[in-house]
N, C-alpha and C positions, 0 to 999 in steps of 0.2 A: 541733403539728399538722404532717402531711405537706403538701408542695406538691400542689395539683390540677393535674393534666397532661391536656391534651386528646390523647388517643390518636390520633385522625385526623392532628392536625398532627404529632405523635412520629413516627407511621409514614411520612407524606410526608418529613418531614426526614432520616430514616434512609435512605429510597429514593433522595433526593437525593445524599447523601453517598456511598452506594454506586454510584451511577450516575457520580458525579465520579471515583472511584477507578478505575472500569472504564475512563473516557474517559481518563484520566491515562495508565493503563497501554498502551491502545491507542495514544495519541499516541508513547509510547516505542517500542513495538513496531513499528508500521505507518508512523509519521509519516516523510515525507522532505521535504525542501526542494525548491523548485524547481530549483534549481542540481544538486541530486543526481539528480532525476529526468532532467533533460536531459542529464546526463553519461552516465548507463545508457544512454538512447536513442541516443546518439552512439556509445557503444561498441558497442551491438548493430547499428547500421547499419554500422559499420566492419567488424565481424566478418562480416556479411552479404555485404558487397561483397568482403572477402577471400576467402570461401568462394566466391563466385560467380566470381570472377577466376581460381580455380584449378580450375575444372571442366573436364574433359576434352571434354565434348560438351553443347551447350545444348539445351534442350527446344524451343525455337522455331525452331532450324535443321533443315532436313531432312538426314538421314543420307545420305552420298555412296553412290551405287549401284555 
Protein backbone atom coordinates (compact mmCIF):
# COMPACT_ATOMS: atom_id res chain seq x y z
CA UNK A 1 0.00 0.00 0.00
CA UNK A 2 1.00 3.59 -0.54
CA UNK A 3 2.01 5.82 2.34
CA UNK A 4 -0.69 8.24 3.43
CA UNK A 5 0.52 11.85 3.22
CA UNK A 6 -1.07 14.85 4.84
CA UNK A 7 -1.07 17.39 2.01
CA UNK A 8 -1.30 20.39 4.33
CA UNK A 9 1.86 19.33 6.18
CA UNK A 10 3.59 18.54 2.90
CA UNK A 11 2.79 21.99 1.48
CA UNK A 12 3.93 23.73 4.67
CA UNK A 13 7.19 21.77 4.72
CA UNK A 14 7.80 22.55 1.05
CA UNK A 15 7.11 26.26 1.71
CA UNK A 16 9.56 26.24 4.64
CA UNK A 17 12.26 24.65 2.49
CA UNK A 18 11.71 27.22 -0.28
CA UNK A 19 11.79 30.08 2.25
CA UNK A 20 15.05 28.75 3.71
CA UNK A 21 16.63 28.53 0.26
CA UNK A 22 15.57 32.10 -0.48
CA UNK A 23 16.86 33.30 2.90
CA UNK A 24 20.20 31.59 2.35
CA UNK A 25 20.58 33.22 -1.05
CA UNK A 26 19.68 36.62 0.41
CA UNK A 27 22.28 36.19 3.15
CA UNK A 28 24.87 35.49 0.48
CA UNK A 29 23.78 38.37 -1.75
CA UNK A 30 23.04 41.10 0.78
CA UNK A 31 24.56 40.08 4.08
CA UNK A 32 27.62 41.94 5.28
CA UNK A 33 29.38 41.76 8.59
CA UNK A 34 29.43 44.70 10.97
CA UNK A 35 33.11 45.26 10.19
CA UNK A 36 32.37 45.47 6.46
CA UNK A 37 29.54 47.95 7.04
CA UNK A 38 31.65 50.16 9.30
CA UNK A 39 34.55 50.06 6.82
CA UNK A 40 32.22 51.16 4.01
CA UNK A 41 30.85 53.97 6.17
CA UNK A 42 34.39 55.13 7.05
CA UNK A 43 35.39 55.12 3.38
CA UNK A 44 32.28 57.13 2.47
CA UNK A 45 33.02 59.70 5.17
CA UNK A 46 36.65 60.00 4.10
CA UNK A 47 35.63 60.53 0.47
CA UNK A 48 33.09 63.16 1.55
CA UNK A 49 35.72 65.04 3.59
CA UNK A 50 38.16 64.82 0.69
CA UNK A 51 35.68 66.32 -1.76
CA UNK A 52 34.59 69.03 0.69
CA UNK A 53 38.24 69.92 1.32
CA UNK A 54 38.84 70.54 -2.38
CA UNK A 55 35.80 72.71 -3.08
CA UNK A 56 36.56 76.14 -4.46
CA UNK A 57 33.77 77.86 -2.55
CA UNK A 58 31.54 76.72 0.25
CA UNK A 59 27.78 77.17 0.33
CA UNK A 60 27.77 78.57 3.88
CA UNK A 61 30.29 81.39 3.17
CA UNK A 62 29.11 84.63 1.57
CA UNK A 63 30.66 85.47 -1.78
CA UNK A 64 33.11 88.41 -1.81
CA UNK A 65 31.59 91.53 -3.31
